[in-house]
KETOR-871689 format. One record per residue (C-alpha): residue number from 1; residue in one letter; x, y, z. Coordinates in nm, 4 decimals, padded with zeros to 6 digits, always signed. Layout:
<atoms>
NUM, a, X, Y, Z
...
</atoms>
This chain:
<atoms>
1, m, +09.7289, +12.7744, +14.5845
2, i, +09.6134, +12.4885, +14.3731
3, a, +09.2395, +12.4598, +14.3093
4, l, +09.2022, +12.1742, +14.5580
5, a, +09.3318, +12.3948, +14.8398
6, h, +09.0874, +12.6721, +14.7446
7, l, +08.8002, +12.4228, +14.7309
8, l, +08.8859, +12.2745, +15.0698
9, v, +08.9124, +12.6172, +15.2351
10, v, +08.5715, +12.7134, +15.0974
11, l, +08.4196, +12.3820, +15.2108
12, v, +08.5583, +12.4417, +15.5611
13, l, +08.4131, +12.7938, +15.5483
14, i, +08.0730, +12.6514, +15.4445
15, k, +08.0764, +12.3946, +15.7270
16, l, +08.2154, +12.6321, +15.9876
17, f, +07.9567, +12.9039, +15.9282
18, r, +07.6793, +12.6565, +15.8350
19, l, +07.6057, +12.8432, +15.5126
20, d, +07.2829, +12.7746, +15.3255
21, r, +07.2849, +12.6807, +14.9548
22, t, +07.2789, +13.0369, +14.8257
23, e, +07.5609, +13.1429, +15.0545
24, a, +07.7565, +12.8261, +14.9714
25, f, +07.7141, +12.9007, +14.6000
26, a, +07.8476, +13.2529, +14.6539
27, a, +08.1432, +13.1171, +14.8502
28, l, +08.2251, +12.8635, +14.5781
29, l, +08.1801, +13.1204, +14.3012
30, f, +08.4100, +13.3810, +14.4526
31, g, +08.6450, +13.1485, +14.6405
32, v, +08.7048, +12.8743, +14.3838
33, f, +08.5476, +12.9319, +14.0442
34, i, +08.7251, +13.2623, +13.9815
35, d, +09.0188, +13.0384, +13.8876
36, l, +08.8348, +12.9373, +13.5701
37, d, +09.0032, +13.2386, +13.4116
38, h, +09.3214, +13.0277, +13.3988
39, i, +09.1621, +12.8327, +13.1131
40, f, +09.1999, +13.1368, +12.8875
41, g, +09.5678, +13.1575, +12.9755
42, m, +09.6060, +12.7843, +12.9050
43, v, +09.4648, +12.8328, +12.5527
44, d, +09.7277, +13.1001, +12.4828
45, f, +09.9994, +12.8865, +12.6435
46, v, +09.9148, +12.5802, +12.4308
47, k, +09.9173, +12.7971, +12.1176
48, a, +10.2658, +12.9199, +12.2088
49, q, +10.4187, +12.6013, +12.3572
50, g, +10.2171, +12.3194, +12.2022
51, v, +10.0236, +12.0467, +12.3786
52, t, +10.3364, +11.8804, +12.5175
53, g, +10.4447, +12.2130, +12.6666
54, a, +10.1173, +12.2246, +12.8611
55, l, +10.2459, +11.9345, +13.0720
56, d, +10.5664, +12.1165, +13.1681
57, l, +10.5058, +12.2960, +13.4991
58, e, +10.8357, +12.4855, +13.4873
59, a, +10.7555, +12.6207, +13.1398
60, a, +10.4109, +12.7283, +13.2557
61, l, +10.5460, +12.9030, +13.5646
62, s, +10.8154, +13.0880, +13.3710
63, s, +10.5854, +13.1825, +13.0822
64, d, +10.4889, +13.5406, +13.0030
65, i, +10.1278, +13.4311, +12.9538
66, q, +09.8673, +13.6259, +13.1528
67, w, +09.7033, +13.3514, +13.3615
68, k, +09.4827, +13.5630, +13.5840
69, s, +09.2007, +13.8033, +13.5117
70, l, +09.0968, +14.1213, +13.6866
71, l, +08.9255, +13.9113, +13.9555
72, h, +09.2699, +13.8219, +14.0925
73, n, +09.3527, +14.1869, +14.1528
74, p, +09.2556, +14.3920, +14.4600
75, i, +09.0830, +14.6396, +14.2263
76, a, +08.8154, +14.3712, +14.1796
77, a, +08.6816, +14.4725, +14.5195
78, m, +08.4781, +14.7257, +14.3193
79, i, +08.2999, +14.4247, +14.1630
80, i, +08.2949, +14.1922, +14.4626
81, a, +08.1691, +14.4460, +14.7196
82, p, +07.8450, +14.5152, +14.5266
83, a, +07.8013, +14.1383, +14.4858
84, s, +07.8263, +14.1066, +14.8635
85, v, +07.5608, +14.3742, +14.8991
86, g, +07.3460, +14.1826, +14.6487
87, f, +07.3841, +13.8613, +14.8479
88, r, +07.3157, +14.0671, +15.1637
89, n, +07.6176, +13.9218, +15.3410
90, a, +07.9943, +13.9272, +15.3363
91, v, +08.0376, +13.5719, +15.2017
92, p, +08.1472, +13.6723, +14.8479
93, l, +08.3933, +13.9279, +14.9850
94, l, +08.5282, +13.6866, +15.2467
95, a, +08.5693, +13.3971, +14.9996
96, w, +08.7342, +13.6221, +14.7410
97, g, +08.9654, +13.7744, +15.0012
98, l, +09.0693, +13.4278, +15.1215
99, h, +09.1369, +13.3257, +14.7616
100, l, +09.3635, +13.6252, +14.7004
101, a, +09.5409, +13.5775, +15.0343
102, m, +09.6042, +13.2091, +14.9601
103, d, +09.7418, +13.2919, +14.6147
104, w, +09.9711, +13.5556, +14.7634
105, v, +10.1021, +13.3140, +15.0293
106, q, +10.1696, +13.0516, +14.7638
107, i, +10.3549, +13.2903, +14.5323
108, e, +10.5471, +13.4904, +14.7929
109, v, +10.6101, +13.2320, +15.0667
110, l, +10.5405, +12.8658, +14.9909
111, g, +10.5924, +12.8045, +14.6220
112, v, +10.3761, +12.6031, +14.3841
113, l, +10.2976, +12.2461, +14.4967
114, s, +10.5232, +12.2835, +14.8007
115, a, +10.5315, +12.0483, +15.0967
116, p, +10.3657, +12.3070, +15.3292
117, e, +10.0827, +12.3422, +15.0779
118, m, +10.0314, +11.9642, +15.0829
119, v, +10.0305, +11.9709, +15.4653
120, l, +09.7669, +12.2461, +15.4522
121, i, +09.5541, +12.0345, +15.2178
122, a, +09.5825, +11.7345, +15.4511
123, a, +09.4897, +11.9513, +15.7508
124, l, +09.1877, +12.0911, +15.5670
125, v, +09.0683, +11.7407, +15.4766
126, g, +09.1096, +11.6411, +15.8417
127, a, +08.9166, +11.9474, +15.9579
128, l, +08.6333, +11.8710, +15.7165
129, v, +08.6097, +11.5112, +15.8338
130, l, +08.6124, +11.6161, +16.1999
131, m, +08.3414, +11.8793, +16.1441
132, e, +08.1296, +11.6316, +15.9488
133, k, +08.1755, +11.3687, +16.2224
134, r, +08.0623, +11.6183, +16.4863
135, d, +07.7528, +11.7066, +16.2821
136, l, +07.6705, +11.3456, +16.1950
137, d, +07.7165, +11.2254, +16.5536
138, s, +07.4916, +11.5090, +16.6719
139, s, +07.2181, +11.4406, +16.4161
140, t, +07.2154, +11.0606, +16.4535
141, g, +07.2637, +11.0541, +16.8316
142, r, +07.5386, +10.7930, +16.8057
143, t, +07.9119, +10.7801, +16.7482
144, n, +07.9957, +10.7171, +16.3828
145, s, +08.3211, +10.5667, +16.2615
146, y, +08.5511, +10.7752, +16.0443
147, p, +08.5008, +10.5473, +15.7387
148, a, +08.1226, +10.5906, +15.7817
149, v, +08.1672, +10.9679, +15.8031
150, v, +08.3794, +10.9779, +15.4866
151, g, +08.1244, +10.7587, +15.3080
152, h, +07.8484, +10.9948, +15.4193
153, m, +08.0478, +11.2902, +15.2854
154, f, +08.0898, +11.1246, +14.9457
155, r, +07.7170, +11.0429, +14.9289
156, q, +07.6333, +11.4042, +15.0169
157, a, +07.8664, +11.5328, +14.7453
158, e, +07.7179, +11.2915, +14.4913
159, d, +07.3634, +11.4011, +14.5820
160, e, +07.4532, +11.7699, +14.5539
161, v, +07.6282, +11.7321, +14.2186
162, s, +07.3542, +11.5144, +14.0656
163, g, +07.0868, +11.7500, +14.2026
164, f, +07.2650, +12.0487, +14.0522
165, f, +07.2962, +11.8887, +13.7097
166, g, +06.9347, +11.7708, +13.7317
167, r, +06.8198, +12.1286, +13.7923
168, v, +07.0361, +12.2530, +13.5043
169, k, +06.8917, +11.9864, +13.2737
170, r, +06.5331, +12.0713, +13.3736
171, t, +06.6034, +12.4395, +13.3124
172, l, +06.7500, +12.3728, +12.9685
173, v, +06.4668, +12.1392, +12.8669
174, s, +06.1866, +12.3568, +13.0035
175, p, +06.3140, +12.7137, +13.0432
176, s, +06.0134, +12.8445, +13.2378
177, i, +06.2153, +13.1412, +13.3647
178, f, +06.1660, +13.3117, +13.0263
179, s, +05.7890, +13.2603, +13.0052
</atoms>
């Protein structure tokens, strides 16, 4: 599946199970960010095909370039299972398993950027908005409009991203973890 589909599935997982920040990080790491290995394949692909070739989806799909690392192989369970033990829950294993299952469905059944995949993405966005509306209505004690809910979701995302980068910046400026 495309990265957006993986991200949306993990966000639904986070909302559905009401994961805390550590668990959400584990879900994102093993459910979405394992696709960062495709960057290494893209470097090799651009070397072979040139920059203009990088924009040709058919060329990329038919290329002999190795796009995926060991983490996209079931043998990676030997890495992921101990990570789940380290996190003291099954979130890494569940997120990784969903990622592999989604990739398999895309390759073997749906096809890349297929109409069913786009329908799945739309359904996941709808599910996220509905879950957020339920939570927001419950916490505020009133019925919120869907535009208000979407606005709230964007503000939450902005706060999380800026908070994350703020913590990274503070760590880089004052690395107290090494003192």
